[in-house]
N, C-alpha and C positions, 0 to 999 in steps of 0.2 A: 301478637302471638297467634299462630295458626294452629288449628287442631288437626291431627293426622286423620286422613280418611282412608278407610280400608273396606274392602268388600265384606258383605255380611257373612259370606261362607267362612272367611278366615276368623270372624268373631264367634261363629257357632262352635268352634273347637274349644273356646274358653268357657263356655257355659257348662255348669254342672247341674246335675239333677239332685233334688232333695234326697237325702238318705233315709232309709227306713228308721223308724223310731223317733222321728221329729228332730233330727239333727240339723244344724245350721246349713245353709247353702248359699252359693254365690253365683252371680252371673258374669263374673270377670271384672277386669279393670276398665277404666275409661280410656280409650285410645291406647297407643303404645303397644298394640298387639303385634304378633309376628308378621302380619300383612302390612302393617304401617311402615316398618323398617324397610321391607322390600319395595314398597311404593316410592321410597325416597322422600317421604314426608315425616321424617323422624322429628319428634318434639325436642326443642332445645331445653337443656336443664334450666330450671328457674333459679336465678341468682339469689332470690330473697328466701328460698327454702320452701316454697310452696304455700298453699292455702293454710295448712295447719300452723306453720310458723307465723304467717301473717296474723291469724286469729290469736295466737298466743301473745304476740306482741301487742295487739290491740287490747286484750284483757289486762296485760301487764301495765300498759299505759293508763287504763281506766283505774286500776288499783292504785297507781302512783298519784293520780289526780285526786282520788278519794282520800288517800293518806295525807296529802298536802293540805287539803281543805280541813280535815279533822285536826291536824297539827296547828294550823293557823287559828282555827276556832278556839282550841284549848289555850293557845297563847293569848288570845284576846280575853277569854274568860278568866284567866289567871292574872291578867294585868301585865304580862310580859311584852305586849306590843300595844301601841296606841293608833296604829294605822288601820282604821276601820275599812277604808276603801279597798285595800289589798285583801283583807279577809273576805269581804263581800264578793269581790272578784273571784277568789279561789273557790268559795262555796258555790257561786253561780256556775262557774266553769265545771265543777264536779257534778252539779245537778244536771246541766245540759249534756254532759258526757254520759251520765247514767240514762238519761232519757233517750239519747241517740242509740245507745247499746240495746235498750229495751225495744225500740222501734225496729232496729235491724234484726233482733231475735224474732220479733213478731212477724216480720216480713219473710224471714227464712223459714219459719214454721209454716206459714201460709203457703209458701212456694212448695215446700216438701209435701204438704197435704194435698195441694193441687196435682203435683206429679204423682203422688201415690194413688190418687183416685182416677187418674187418666186411664181410660180403657184403650188397650191395644189389640 
């Protein structure tokens, strides 16, 4: 995947100034500006639906893993299953998935904080 490159002058038109009274403001989108299409470096549409869709899918997968572990744990506790190894595997998988999600969140917050404190 290549990112579109456009001159700063074309990006400056997208920037908006904060409004009086403390209203929200924006500096425009990332890439895909009017200069990017003219330069011939237009970004191809993402077939997976973008970062938001990928994040939603990952959280949904995490929820399914947690639910499967809870279901198998309850089945073992109520005597509906005797296969302890599959229950332990499901619980460990859910635990590792949650730990991974926590680490990814921590790294994302750390990166955001570092970018936010970068002086330009």
